[in-house]
N, C-alpha and C positions, 0 to 999 in steps of 0.2 A: 467272685472276688479274685483280684490279681495281686501278686506279690511284687512290690515296687521297691527298688533301691534308689535312694536319692543320695548322691555323693557330692563332695565339694572339690572339684578339680583334681589336682594331683595330690592333695592331702589324703591321709588315710581315714578321714572322717566320713561316716555315712550313717543313714538311718534307713531301716527297712519297715515298710508299712504294707498293710493289706487294705485294698480299697476297691470299690466298684465304679469309681469315677473314670470317665474316658480320658485319653491322653491330653486332649486340648484343654480340659478343665484343670488337670494336674499342671500343665504348663503355665496356665494363667495363675494358678496358686503359687508356683515357684517364682513368678515375677513379683509377687507380693509377699514373699516368704518372711521378710523382716518387718512387715507392717502388721503388728498384732499377733494373734495366735498362728502357729505355723500351718495349720490345716483348716482355718476358719472358712475359707471360701468353699472348700469341699463339703464340710459339714453343714454350712448354711444353705448349700445348694441341694441338700438331701442325700448326699453320698455318705456311705459308711467309711470310717477310717479306724483302723486298728494298728497301733504301733507295735511292731514285732520286736524291734530292738535296734541297737547301734553297734558300732565297732567293738564295744566292750563286752558284747553278749554272745559271741559266736566262736568260742574256743574249738568246738568240734566241727566247724565248717558252716557255711551259709546255707540257708534254705534255698530251694529252687526259686530263681528270680525270673519273673515274666517280662519285666521292662526296667531299664535303668535311665535315670535322668541326672545330668550334671547340673547342679544348682548354679554354678558359676556361669553357665550359658544363658541364664535367665535374669540375672541381676545386673543392674547398671553400675 
């Protein structure tokens, strides 16, 4: 399982998840982020998704992040 940070461009909004999904499946999910459940493609493809938290949950610092994705780079 990897720790993934999904952020929204230059805003301060982000969500951190843990998943075993490969990058290309995460990227495809981000293209569909606003169509239904935010991690539906990952879970329906058999990958685990655990929501760790968002910008409101880490007063003491972020956990170690393995990969970051900018949501704005994937939506039209």
